[in-house]
N, C-alpha and C positions, 0 to 999 in steps of 0.2 A: 653765305650764299652771297652771288657776287653781285651788287648791286645794275640796278638797270641803267643804261645805256642809250642817248637817241640813237650812235651810231648803232650800236647791239642792236636795236628794238628793230632800228629799219632795213639792217641785215632780215633779221628771223622772219621778219612780215614777207619781205620779198622773196625768200626760199621759200616760200608756201606755195607751188603753183605756178612758178614762172623759174626761167631759166637764169642763170646769171653768168657772166663771165667767168672761165676759169685766173684762179687767181694770179699767175705770171701772164697774164694774154695781155695786151696794150689795148686802147679804144679798141673798139669794132663798130665798124661805121658799115650803117645800115641800106640798101641802093633803094631806092623808092621803087615801086611797083611798075613794072611795063608795060604801057598801053595796052588795052586785052577788047577786042570786039564785044559787045552786049553778049552776042551769040554763041562766044566760041564758048567751050565747054572746061569748067576746071580738069585741072589733073588732079587725081587722087594721092595723096602727103602719104611719105612712106613710113613706116609706121617706126615706130619710136617707144622705147620702154619708157615706162611710166612706174613711180611708187601710188599704190592706193591706199591712204589710210580709211578705216572701216570703224563705226563706234555701231555698239549695240549688240555685239557676239562675247560671248567666253573668250577666256586667254587659254583654247587649246586649239593644237595643229586641226582638229577635226571641225572646228565650229567653225575658224576662219575661213579652211578652205572650202565649206560649202556658201559661204557667203563670197567668196571671191568667185567661184561655178556659177552662183544666182547670175553677179556681177554681168559676169562675162558672155551667159546666156542671153543676156540683155539687152546689154549693148555692144557687145563685139570683143573682139580682143584675144591675145594668144597667153595664156597664163602662165607664169613662168615659177615663180619662187612666193611660197608662202612665211609669212613672220605672227610668230605668235605668243611670244616669251616674254619680249622685252614691248614688242607692240604688237598689235590688232591688222595687220596691211601683208600685199602681195604687191607682188611686180608682175608688171605684163606689158605687151606689144599694142601700141595703141594709135592708130592714124590719127588725124585730126579732127577726120570725120564721128568718129566711134568717140573720142576723147570730151566729145560736148555732150555727149548723155552721161556718162561719167560724172559733169560736173552739175549735172540737174537731180544725180538723184541724192535724195536724202541720206542714205544710209551708208554714204561716203564724208569723212571727216575733210581730208585734202587728198592732195594728188601733186606731187615732185615731179618734175623731169630728174629721169638718173644723170648722175654726174659724176666726174673724176677725182680722185685723190692723191697726193702724191708723195712719195715718202719724204722726211723732216729732214735729209742727211745726206752728206758725199761722200764716198769712200776717196780713199788715195793713202799715196804707198806700196812697199811694195811688201811683200813674203819676209817674215824675220818669224823663227820657230823656236820656241826655247826647249823645245823637247827634243832637236837635230841638229841641236851645237848653236844654235843663234846668238845673238848678241843678249846677254841677261840683264834687265835693268829692274832693280826691284826699289818701289814700286813700277810693276810695267809700264803704267799710266801716271801723268801728272795729274791727269783729274782726280785719281784714286788716293794720290798725296795730298792733295785740295783739299778732300771733304771732309777730314778727318782733324784736324787743325782750324783754329779760327782767325789766321791772320799770315800772311805770306812774310817770310822767304818760304817755302819748303823746304820739310825737314828729311826728305828721302824714306822716308817711312809709310805704312799705309795700316795704322793699327785698328784694326776692325773686333767689333764685340758683338758680335754674331754674325750665325752663317745665313740665317734666313730655313734651315733644313724645316719640314714640315709644310710648308709653305709652296702656294702655284703660282707660279708668273704666265701669266697667259700674254703671247706676242703676236699679236696682229697683224701681220706685214706680209713677207715674198716669201715666207716660208724658212726653215729654221735647219740648218746639217747637222742634225741631229747627233751624227758619229765622233762630229768634234772632239779632242783632245779636254776642250775646255768645260765640258759638260760631263763626262764622265761616268756618262747614263744616265745622266739624270732630265735628258732631253726627251722629247717624244711626238710624235707629229702629230696633233691629237684634233684637227680638224680641216679637212680641204674646202673653204667658201665659193672658190669658184665654180672646182670639178660640179658640185657641190657632195661633201661624204666623208670619211676617211682620211686622213694624209696630212697635209705639213708635215713630213721629214724631208724634205729637201727645197735645197734654195738656190735657185737659177741667176739669182741677183744680188743678193751677198747681204743688203740692209737686214732681213730681219738676223741671220746670223749673228749679224757684228751687232746689234740690238741687245740680242737676248743675250750676248757673251758680255755687253758692259753690265747687264744689271744682275747676271748670276752665273759668268765664267768662275769658273775654280783659280783663276790665275788672274785677270785680266776685268772681271769681276766684283760687285758689292756682297750680293748674295751669292757664299759659295757653296751652299748649301741646299739651295730651291729648286724645287723643279719647276723645270722649262715645258710650257704646253703650248705647241705652234699653232697656229692660226692662218692657216694662209688664205690671206684677202686682197691680196697683192701681187702681180703678176711678174713675169721676166723683165720686164721695161720699168718696174717701178711706182705702177701707178693700181690703182683698182675703182671699181665704181661705187657708187652707192650701194648697189645693190648686194654689191657682194659682200662687202662692209657690214650690209645690216644682218646678212645671213650670218656670219663670224659673230655680232652681238648675242642676234637671235638666241646662235647655237652655245654659245657659251653662257649667257643668263637661263637657261635651262638645264645647263650641263656640270657646270664651272663645280670642281674638288676644291673646298675652301678649308682651311682661309686660303684666299686668293687674291692677287690684285692682277690688273686688265694692262698692258702697256700699250700705247695707240703712238706709236713712232711715226706719224702721217701729215699732213694738213691740206686745207681744199678751202673751196666757198663757202658760205654758210650755208647747213641744210637741217631746217629745223628739225623734218621728219627724224636725222638719223638722232639728232640732239635729243630730241622725246626719248627716243630708245632707251640711249643713253642715260639719261635721267631715271628710266625706268629699272635698268639694270642696276645702276645706284640704290637707287629706292629697296629695292630687293636685297641689299647686304657685302653686293662688288665695286672695288672702289676702282678705277681706274687715274692713270697717268697722261697727258696729252701734253704731245710736241706744243709749242706755242709760237711755230710755224718759222720761215727761213725768209721773209721781205716778201715783195710781191714780184720778185725778176731784177728788179735795177738795182741788187746789191743792197737796201735799204729795207730797213724792218719796219712793220706796219703795225697798226693796232692789234693783241691778241684777238680781241673779243669781235674783231668780222670774220672771223675764220673757225671751222668744223674741224674738230673737236673741241677746240682750246677755247671756246667761248662759252663752254658747254657750265652751265650752274654747277654742278657735281664734278666737272675735272680737277684733276690736280694738274694746273695748269704750267709750264716749266720750258722757261727761257733759257739761253745758254750766256756763259763767261767766256772770257779769255785767260792768258797764262796771268794777266796782270789784274785779276779781278774785274776787267771793263768787259762792258755789254760789247760783242760784236755789231758792227751796224747792222750787217742782216737778219738780226737775228729779232725776232718781233717783242712788243714789250706791253706794257698796258696795263688798265685793271686788271685783264682776267689771269696774270701769272700773280702764281701762290709761291713758287720759289725761284731762283736762280742755281743751275749748275754748271762744271765742266762743262763745253761742249766744241772745243775748238782740236783737232788729231788729237781724240783718244785712241789711245792701242787697243786693238779687242781682236776678235778671231775675224777669218776671210774662210769666204765660202769653198775655194778651190780645192780647197785638201782638208783633212783633221787635223793637220799642223800648222795650216795657213794663218796668217795674222795679219794685219790689215788695220789701216786709219777711219776713223769716223768723224766728221764735224758736222755741225746741227744740232738745232735743238731737238732730235731727235737723240743724238747721244748725253745729253744734259737730262732727256727724260727717260734713258734707260738708269742712270745712275740713283734719280728719284724711286723709280719700279723700285729700283735694288732696297733701297735703304727701307721702301716702304713694306720690302718682303722681310727684313729683319726685323721688322717694330711687329710685325703680323706674327710673327712666329713668335715671339714673347707676349703679346696681346691677341691668340687668335680670338677673341669674342668682340673686339674691335671696330668698333660701325664705319663707314667710310668718310664720314663729320669727324667723329675720333682721330682717325689715323691721318685725315687732312689737318688737324690743328694739332697734332702732337709732333710730324715735320714739321711744321713753320714755328709751331713753339722751341723747337732743339736747333733753328737754324740762326745763323751766325746774320745779326742786323749790321745794316748799313756801309758792306765792304763793297758794293758791285757799282763800278764809277758806269755814270752815264748809263743810269738802269732804264731810262725811257720815263716819257710822263705817264703818271697814276699809277707804277708798279710799283708792289710791294718789294722794297730793298732787304730782301732775304736770300741769304745763299747756302745749299743743302751744306750741313754739318752732321755729320754720320759717329762721332769721337761721344767718350761718355760726359755728359753734362757737368762743369763746374759745382761742386754744393746745389746752393738753392738759387745764382744768382738769375735773376728775369734777362730776357731778351733788350729790356733799354740799358744792361748793364755792360754789354757786349763790346 
């Protein structure tokens, strides 16, 4: 478990019942209220989406729905979605006037304004198709080349010792182009949390396809035999709301095929209600990786414990490295980081066609490689708990190779090669 940090604790408190500026935004200037005659009526506020967490109900759809209907009948608001498996909560559109009634109601545990999360990666490069006469490079990504060896220089080989066959990689992202050649029939649209309902087998942005292929592509991926389960929670602009992401986590908690690992390649401001939902998902035996995040928008990384989902105590949080094993300036760092992995210019599948390739940079690219490694481990140890999986990845990692890992970061670089005898991490 991650130790308590004052900054992280402050963020967690602030996240409950109060909106914070989005991470990449600059300082917010609050205008002074205009003078108003005391007799002038106040204009009604516009409805806004809030997440209302309740207590005293069973963890069933019916029970939480009934509680939500009771509360909306008593205090007003338009009921939107119900969460029951990973948390007992619902989303509702409320005016400021209606919100006051919910704050006073003892059946309510917390109220959180909806917020936005953004993909933690940037696509670049063109279309290189190995299957259509493009330039073939083996390994296709320097990242694969790096994670199967302890030290630089790269040797031009990716030696993998397992494919992850039999495991399910849940990619909570912009969707996945499931027909891409990288997946060879191993990808399906599992759920669309934006609609919500069945779906997720298309990708109008590209980030979901890219991360899925880094995790489990047959050419560009780590777990070349794992099944990709696409859960669409981010839109064509690469952003998604807490309401959508909570729908995704709730659905996975209730329906995941196991052994399973969940890939969360997005980042945003702290959100305690989502943090607690992820904690419950893990308590029920489903592990997940989380991008440490790509800084504050100025090109400089920040403490990962100040972002969600990276700060959650049960997350396998991943920061990025460059080709020389240095942490890029934009990669977040800190105590909440469990591992580093290659995260710049990673070759992967593109969403423009079934044989389209692109590049991805960001902590989401690094996270996807750790997700693939997790899938390979789970294929060999299907009964491993999330805690055991986290420990296994850390124990296998190479120590003290990351340059400028950042304050409080654990200096552990992802390693997927065969362990050398019985040497400990301190000997590497």
